[in-house]
LUMNUZA-539712 format. One line per field, with one value per residue (C-alpha): y, x, z; residue number from 1; residue in three letters. Coordinates in pm, 1 decimal. Layout:
! residues N
v	c(Y,...);
u	c(X,...);
w	c(Z,...);
resi	c(NUM,...);
resn	c(ALA,...);
END
This chain:
! residues 91
v	c(-1654.6,-1353.2,-1030.3,-888.4,-602.7,-262.1,-143.0,69.4,437.1,565.0,925.0,839.9,647.9,922.5,1192.2,1286.7,1184.5,1440.0,1385.3,1215.6,1415.5,1312.2,1038.8,1095.5,749.5,853.0,998.4,688.2,468.6,663.2,639.2,260.2,215.4,408.7,192.8,-126.1,-20.1,57.8,-285.1,-464.6,-289.7,-371.2,-738.0,-757.0,-617.4,-781.7,-1123.9,-1133.7,-1011.0,-1241.2,-1547.2,-1456.7,-1414.6,-1743.4,-1947.9,-1795.6,-1585.4,-1225.9,-1178.0,-1266.0,-1045.6,-733.5,-833.2,-946.7,-621.1,-435.0,-643.5,-602.8,-233.3,-218.2,-409.8,-161.0,118.9,-32.2,-81.8,274.1,409.4,219.4,340.8,703.9,678.5,524.4,786.8,1056.6,934.5,907.6,1255.8,1394.7,1212.3,1355.5,1712.1);
u	c(-4842.7,-4615.4,-4770.3,-4656.2,-4409.5,-4522.8,-4426.7,-4111.1,-4156.9,-4094.9,-4041.7,-3711.6,-3572.3,-3672.8,-3482.4,-3147.5,-2857.5,-2577.2,-2280.1,-1990.3,-1661.0,-1414.2,-1177.2,-804.2,-681.3,-314.8,-305.9,-471.6,-221.3,73.9,-65.0,-120.2,232.7,386.2,195.7,298.3,662.4,663.9,504.8,769.6,1046.8,878.8,837.0,1193.3,1345.3,1108.0,1077.7,1429.4,1580.5,1356.2,1457.3,1831.6,1797.8,1610.7,1848.0,2184.8,2150.5,2196.7,2553.3,2444.4,2140.1,2357.2,2546.9,2220.5,2052.0,2340.1,2295.9,1913.7,1951.1,2183.5,1909.3,1648.1,1867.2,1887.0,1509.1,1457.3,1696.6,1518.3,1173.9,1292.0,1440.6,1109.3,901.2,1116.4,1087.9,709.7,675.8,902.3,691.6,376.0,490.2);
w	c(609.7,570.5,458.4,124.5,158.6,43.4,-301.5,-319.9,-305.1,-654.9,-540.4,-372.5,-675.3,-930.5,-744.0,-890.8,-675.3,-624.7,-847.2,-686.0,-678.1,-942.1,-825.6,-855.3,-951.9,-983.6,-637.8,-496.4,-680.6,-548.5,-192.7,-239.0,-384.5,-94.2,157.1,-20.5,-30.2,342.9,409.7,202.4,392.8,721.5,639.0,501.5,821.4,1078.1,923.2,781.6,1107.7,1316.0,1108.4,1129.9,1512.2,1551.1,1336.0,1406.6,1720.7,1830.1,1693.0,1339.3,1370.7,1385.2,1072.5,905.4,973.2,822.9,504.3,514.5,551.0,250.2,55.6,179.6,55.3,-295.8,-301.8,-186.2,-449.9,-724.0,-590.2,-580.8,-936.6,-1075.3,-892.3,-1032.2,-1382.1,-1339.4,-1209.7,-1485.0,-1753.3,-1609.3,-1654.7);
resi	c(1,2,3,4,5,6,7,8,9,10,11,12,13,14,15,16,17,18,19,20,21,22,23,24,25,26,27,28,29,30,31,32,33,34,35,36,37,38,39,40,41,42,43,44,45,46,47,48,49,50,51,52,53,54,55,56,57,58,59,60,61,62,63,64,65,66,67,68,69,70,71,72,73,74,75,76,77,78,79,80,81,82,83,84,85,86,87,88,89,90,91);
resn	c(MET,ARG,PRO,MET,PRO,ASP,ALA,PRO,ASP,HIS,LYS,SER,THR,ASP,GLU,ALA,LYS,PRO,ALA,ALA,PRO,PRO,THR,ASP,TYR,ARG,ALA,GLN,ARG,ARG,LYS,ASP,ASP,ARG,ALA,LEU,PHE,VAL,ALA,VAL,ILE,ALA,VAL,LEU,LEU,VAL,VAL,GLY,GLY,GLY,LEU,ILE,PHE,LEU,ILE,TYR,GLY,ALA,GLY,ALA,LEU,ILE,THR,GLY,LEU,ALA,CYS,LEU,LEU,ALA,GLY,VAL,GLY,VAL,LEU,ALA,LEU,LEU,TRP,LEU,ILE,LEU,ASN,GLY,ILE,GLU,ARG,TRP,ALA,ASP,ARG);
END
């Protein structure tokens, strides 16, 4: 038979825990949004460029990357506009 475990020490549970610092959810969301944006750009360029290379070859990859970079530019412009509006509205 297993012995019964000791009763929990009530002194440690009654002590007040130090207050956690306030969490800045907006800053965390901005950080997450930025990381997600960079991941989308990387996937677009790496996977898109890789598929173009595998299917059509190296010559098409150069043209394809030019088009993919134009798409990245449009996404970056939209992201900058939306971030600017958000920061302007937070003032």
